[in-house]
C-alpha positions in Angstrom: 18.8 36.6 -14.0 20.0 35.7 -17.6 16.9 33.4 -18.3 14.0 31.8 -17.7 13.3 29.2 -15.3 10.8 26.1 -15.2 10.3 25.5 -11.5 7.9 23.0 -9.8 6.8 23.2 -5.9 6.9 19.4 -3.8 5.1 20.0 -0.7 2.5 17.7 0.8 1.1 20.7 2.3 -1.1 22.5 0.4 -0.5 25.7 2.6 3.2 25.5 2.1 2.8 25.2 -2.0 0.9 28.1 -1.5 3.3 29.9 -0.2 5.9 29.4 -2.4 3.9 29.4 -5.5 2.8 33.3 -4.3 6.4 34.3 -3.9 7.6 33.0 -7.4 4.5 34.8 -9.0 6.3 37.9 -7.8 9.6 36.9 -9.9 9.1 36.8 -13.0 11.8 34.3 -14.4 10.9 31.9 -12.3 7.7 30.3 -14.4 5.9 27.1 -11.9 5.1 24.3 -14.3 3.9 22.0 -11.7 2.6 21.8 -8.0 3.3 17.9 -6.7 2.1 16.5 -3.3 4.7 14.4 -3.1 8.0 12.4 -5.0 6.3 9.8 -7.2 4.0 12.7 -8.8 7.1 14.9 -9.3 9.4 12.3 -11.3 6.6 11.8 -13.7 6.6 15.9 -14.3 10.3 15.6 -14.5 10.0 12.9 -17.3 7.5 15.0 -19.3 8.7 18.7 -19.3 12.3 20.1 -18.9 12.8 21.5 -15.4 15.8 23.7 -14.2 14.5 23.8 -10.3 13.0 21.8 -8.0 11.5 23.3 -4.7 11.2 20.1 -2.7 10.4 19.7 0.8 11.8 16.9 2.7 9.5 15.2 5.3 7.0 14.0 2.8 5.3 10.3 3.3 5.9 7.6 1.3 9.4 8.8 -0.3 11.7 11.4 1.2 12.6 14.3 -0.4 16.8 13.5 -0.1 15.7 9.9 -1.8 14.2 12.0 -3.7 16.9 14.7 -5.0 19.2 11.5 -5.6 17.1 10.6 -8.5 17.5 14.4 -10.0 19.5 14.3 -12.6 22.3 17.0 -11.8 21.6 20.0 -14.2 18.1 19.8 -11.9 18.7 21.9 -9.6 17.7 21.8 -5.5 16.1 24.4 -3.1 15.0 22.5 -0.6 12.2 24.0 1.8 11.4 22.4 4.9 11.2 23.2 8.7 13.6 20.4 9.8 17.1 22.2 10.0 18.9 19.1 11.3 19.2 17.7 7.4 21.1 20.6 5.9 24.3 18.9 5.7 22.5 15.8 3.9 20.6 18.5 1.4 23.8 20.5 0.6 25.6 17.2 -0.2 23.3 16.9 -3.1 24.6 19.9 -4.4 21.5 22.0 -3.6 21.1 25.4 -4.0 19.9 26.3 -0.8 18.0 25.5 2.4 15.4 27.0 3.3 14.1 27.2 6.6 9.7 27.4 7.1 8.0 29.9 7.2 10.3 30.9 4.2 10.0 35.0 3.7 9.6 36.7 -0.2 12.9 38.1 0.9 14.8 34.6 1.8 13.0 32.7 -1.1 14.5 35.7 -3.8 18.1 35.3 -2.4 18.1 31.7 -3.2 16.5 32.2 -6.8 19.3 34.8 -7.0 21.4 31.4 -6.5 20.5 29.8 -9.3 22.5 31.8 -12.4 25.8 30.7 -11.1 24.5 27.1 -10.7 23.7 26.9 -13.8 26.9 28.7 -15.3 29.1 26.3 -13.4 26.5 23.0 -14.4 26.7 24.5 -18.8 30.4 24.1 -18.8 30.8 21.1 -17.1 28.3 19.7 -19.7 30.6 21.2 -22.4 33.5 19.3 -21.0 31.7 16.2 -20.9 30.9 17.2 -24.7 34.3 16.9 -25.6 35.3 13.7 -23.9 34.0 10.0 -24.3 31.0 9.3 -22.2 30.3 5.6 -23.7 32.9 4.0 -21.8 36.0 4.5 -19.5 39.5 2.7 -19.0 40.7 1.0 -15.7 43.7 -0.7 -14.6 44.0 -4.5 -14.5 46.7 -7.1 -15.1 49.4 -4.0 -15.4 48.0 -2.6 -18.2 44.5 -0.1 -18.7 41.7 -2.0 -19.7 38.6 -0.7 -21.7 35.2 -0.6 -20.6 32.2 0.0 -22.5 29.6 0.7 -20.0 26.8 -0.5 -21.9 28.4 -3.3 -21.7 28.6 -3.6 -17.6 26.6 -6.2 -16.3 26.8 -5.1 -12.2 29.7 -3.8 -10.2 30.7 -5.6 -6.6 32.9 -4.0 -4.4 35.9 -5.6 -2.2 37.4 -3.6 0.3 39.4 -1.2 -1.9 38.7 -3.3 -5.3 36.3 -3.7 -7.3 34.8 -6.6 -10.2 33.3 -5.3 -12.8 30.6 -8.2 -14.6 30.3 -7.9 -18.2 28.4 -9.3 -20.2 31.5 -11.4 -21.8 34.1 -10.9 -19.2 34.9 -9.8 -14.9 37.6 -7.1 -14.7 39.2 -6.7 -11.5 40.8 -3.3 -10.8 42.0 -1.1 -7.3 39.2 1.3 -6.8 36.6 2.1 -4.5 33.0 1.6 -5.9 32.2 5.3 -4.9 34.3 6.6 -6.8 33.6 4.0 -10.1 30.1 4.9 -9.7 30.7 8.7 -10.0 32.1 8.2 -13.9 28.8 5.9 -14.5 26.2 7.2 -16.6 23.5 8.4 -13.6 20.6 7.3 -15.7 21.7 4.0 -16.7 22.8 2.7 -13.6 21.8 2.2 -10.0 23.2 1.7 -6.4 21.0 -1.2 -4.7 23.5 -2.0 -1.9 26.9 0.0 -0.4 28.2 -3.0 -2.4 26.7 -3.3 -5.5 25.7 -1.0 -8.6 23.4 -2.6 -11.1 23.0 -1.9 -15.2 19.6 -1.1 -15.1 18.9 -3.0 -18.3 20.4 -5.6 -16.6 17.3 -6.0 -14.6 15.3 -8.7 -15.1 13.4 -8.6 -12.8 13.0 -7.3 -8.6 11.2 -7.8 -5.8 11.1 -4.9 -2.1 14.7 -7.3 -1.6 16.8 -7.9 -4.6 17.0 -7.6 -8.3 17.9 -10.0 -10.7 19.9 -9.6 -13.7 21.3 -13.0 -15.4 22.6 -15.6 -13.5 22.7 -13.2 -10.1 20.7 -11.9 -7.2 21.6 -8.9 -6.1 20.4 -7.3 -2.4 18.7 -4.2 -2.1 19.9 -2.6 0.8 17.4 -1.0 3.1 19.2 2.5 3.0 18.8 2.2 -0.8 15.5 0.6 -0.8 13.6 3.6 -1.4 15.6 5.0 -4.1 15.6 1.4 -6.3 12.2 1.4 -6.0 10.7 4.5 -6.5 13.2 4.4 -9.8 12.6 1.2 -11.4 8.7 1.5 -10.9 8.5 4.9 -12.9 
């Protein structure tokens, strides 16, 4: 490897954490910064430390590894460690570096860590490209022209099949685009998907419950499939 990687291990089973830590101690380029028994503890570490890679169990109480993985910034890499092969497709959809099935041998874990160099180089290239481009606004087609939308002005986005309504602090812009495509353009730390039909600016949220978030003059539902991620992000 060409650099040192800061790692955390997230698993609710002490024995599983011990095995992974023992393997990683044999790799001088991997530094274990913390071991966490749940996603909430891991999120706190990610906020306090610079972490390059998370060794992440999937089947954990309260918040699953897959839900937690969706909240992690793209520059933090994921290596899933689990006894359940049936989640592999979902794991790789999160652009995981690798998906390791327990019991995990040292040789198999080393192969996974060897992949990190390529993934990190790709991420660094993406960051350089994004740095050269505007990152605080986008243009959308509306009323036969391209309209500038500042991310800081967005309150929430609402899906209308193949169209979306972008509700800003002063206006509403309607454009032909799917909500998932528009979500990919938004800063991940600034917005949160609460429902298949809604994306909300976190700074616009004035209150929330387990069922909805409130922005000025609007209550936006939290669907069951997004609840775990939304509550974890808002409570932390």
